[in-house]
N, C-alpha and C positions, 0 to 999 in steps of 0.2 A: 504494498500500501505505502509506496514511497512518491504517487502521486500525489499528491495532497497537500492543499495549498501552507505553506510555510506559514505561521505566525508568530511576535516575536512575545516571550514570557512576559507574566504579568512587571515581574522586578524589569524587569531590563527597558520593557516599555513608562513604568511610571521614573525611570531616570533618566530616559530618554526625554522626557514631561520635563521634568526639573530642569533640565536645560536650556529651558527655552525660556525668556521673560516676560516675553506674552501671557507667555500661557499660564506664567506665577501670579502674573499681574490681572488673569482672570483667575486661577483658584484664590487668589488671596479676599478681591471682589466679593467673589461669593461666599468667603466660608464667611465675613462681616456682614453682609446680607441674610443668606441661611444662620447666624448668630443672634442677628439683634430679630431676628423674625420667632425665632423660640424664646429666645430671651423677653422679650415686649414686654410681659406683664412683671419683668422684673426692672425693664429699662426704662418701661416709661413713663414721667416725673406723675399722670395725670389718669386719670377713666377716659380711653378717645372716646366715650358718649354722656364726655356731665358736660353743661353749658354752662358759664365760671359769670358770673356777675360781674366779675371786672376783667371782661374778653372781650367787653366791647370797649370804643373811642366811642365820648359822652355822643357824637350825631348818629350812634349806632357801627359803625365800621371799625374791620378786622385789625385788631394789632398790629404790629408788624416784629418783626421778632428784634426779642431782648428779654430782659429776667421780668416775670419767671416765667415767662412763656415763651420757649429757644429759637423754636421756628414762626414763632406769632400766632396767630388764634387766627381760627376761618366763620363764617361768615353768622355762624351764631354762636360764636366764642368760643368754639374749642379746638381746644392743643393740638397742630397738626403738628407735632412733629410727633405725640402720641399716638395721632390716627395715623399716622405715616409708618410708625411699627407694626401696632396692631394690625396696618392692609399690607407689609407687605405677609403676612404672614397668608390670609387671603389672600392676596396674586400667586404666594411662591404654591399656596395649595393649592388653585386650581389646577397651575400652569402646570404641575407636579400628575397633578393626576389627572388631566388632558392629554397629556405626553405619556404616561401608562399607557392607558388604553387607545390614544391609537396608534401605540408599535404595535401593540396585543393587534390589537383588529388587522393595521397595514402588515405585520410579520404573517397571519395564519397564511392573509390572502396573495400576498405575495407565495410563500412557501409554498405554497398549495396549486396553488396555478403553475409555476412553474417545472415544479417538481415533475406537475401530473397530465401536463398539456393539454394537443387535445380539444374536443370542445371543452371539459373542463377548463381549462386555462381560459380557452381563445373567452368562454361567458365571463368568468374571472374579471378580465382584466378589456375587454370592451365595459361591465360597468364600473369599476375601477376610469375607461376615459372620459365617461360619463358624467365620473363625482369630477372629475378638474376640468372639467369643462362649463362647473357651475359656480362662479366668482364667489369664494370659504365667504367674504366677506358677508354677503348678501346673503345666502346660504343662513351661516350663522343667525343671520334678525331674522330667518324669517319663523327659523326655530324656537327661537331664544323667544320669540310675541308668541309661538303659540306655548310654551309651554309657562310657567308659573315659574319663576325665574329665582335659584335659590347656588349655593356657590355646589352643588352636586350640578342640576340642571345644566348650570355656563357652565362646568366640566364636564359631563357628557357632548353638550352640541359643541364646543369647541372639538372634542374626539371625531364622535364625527364628519366633520367634513377637517378634520390634517392627515388622516391616517392615507390619504391617494401616494403622498410622496413618499412614506417610506412602503407602497404596497407593489408604485414602477418598481424602488429601485431593490431590494430586494425579490423580484422578481426577474429582475435581471444576473442579478449574481448567483439564485436560484436555479436559472437556468445552464447557466453558466459551470456549474458545479455540477447535475446529471448530465453533462456533456462528459465527465470526463473518465476516462479510463478505472479510477478505484470505485467509482461508485462502478459502475458498468462490473468490474470481477464479482463487487461485490451481492449483484444480482444475481449472477453464474452463481457462486459459492451458494445460493439460498435463503439470501438476508432478508430476514421481510420490509417492508415497506417501514416499518414504526421506527427499527430499530437502524433501514437508512438515514432516515430523515433525523431523529432523536441526536444518533451517534457519531454522524457521515459531515448532512449538512449540514444539522443546524448549529455546533459549537463552530464550523467556519465564518456563520454568519455576525455571528455574537460579535465583534470587534467592529462590524457596522451598526449593526441594531445599537452598541454604546455612542458613534460618536452620532447615529440621527438624534437618541434618542436626548445628548447633550444639546447639542443644536436645536430640535424642538423647543424647549425648553422656551426657550425665549420667543418662538414664534406663537406659541401656546400666551404667554403671561403678556405681552402688545397685543393678541386676540382680545382676552377676556379685560384689555384697559381699556380696550378700544369698542371693543360694544357693554362697557360699566358707565363710557364712557357718551354714548348713545343710548341711557336709557335701559338699556332690556340685560346688563348683566344682572352686576352683583346690585341689588336695590341698601340703598342708603334705610336705617344711617350706620349701615355693615359699612366697615371702612374697606374703602379695599384705592390703590392705586386712583383709578382707569377716576371711577367719582369721588372721588375728592376734585380731577381735576373737575370733569361736572358740576358740582356743586359750588363752585366758586369761578364756577368763567365769569359770573358775570362781574369779579372784582376785580377783570385782566388787567386795569386802567387805570385803577388807585390804590389794587394789591396786588400785584402781579406774581410775587415767592406764592401763594396761595394756589398758582400756575407753572409758574417754570420749578420748583421746588418739587416737585413727585413727580414730573413731565421730566425731570432728572432723572431722579432714581431709576425711574423706568429703563431712561436711557441704560443707564451703570450695570443696569441687573442683566438688559440685553449683551449689552454687550460683553460682560464678564462672560457668561457662557457659552457664547460665539467666541471669543476665546478660547478656553478652553476648547471647545469641541473642533478648529482647524486643528487648534497645539493635538487632537485627540486621534483627528486622523489624518494627520500627516506620518503621527507614529507610528500606528497602527492598521495604512492602510499599506500592505508590498509592494504597491507599480506607487507609492511615492517614498520609503529608504531612500532610495538605490539618489533621487536627488536629493535629502541634504548634506 
């Protein structure tokens, strides 16, 4: 079985990853954001839902950054820093959950279509092409509007429109693997289909799944923020970075930090996961390692 695709060991890949400065920057940002989200109850100076009597100016305007409100207050006098910390929790939970569901759906469809080919593969890939033809954002808005918005519904809706790229990539790789000599040898030796799929096909797809899983989180977080901003995602008063921008957009000119700070947080999170995902792709993809 020497025809199997070689993949780097976990320790070797980790060492190569640590040699990349942009990857280290991305990892540091991910650790900081995830750590802040997990520790939000300990870090947040105020209850994110509490409306403070001194949280608005005499004319009813949000307070600018300063003591005791580090990043100022929002239109209801709530502490923006506290809401950003808890909003990170919401955005990350939805992003990770939606991406995980999308990976499972895309991987199952891609492996099934790529390995069995024939009429089953054609039907699955034509269905994938049909889903790719719909604008993802428009489809997500329609689905979110049909169902009662909640964290779980938003995650499921995002997953339903975000699996197609994974399915296409997994299909292509599985088709190539299924044509390899070592797979043909396994079939000749009488190996069952589940054994071939789980012992020989799936292990070779793990690096690809890891890369797409990492890159996909930034996509799902951005889509969640977009849906929440449009009012069909996470509903107030539950904080998410998207609906924080939506709630405070009317103060864009008089209190621009209410829009720029959560927007910058979304940008940093997406950039962090993209940096890590790009580095993982370069480290784990055998076709790219020779170009280092």
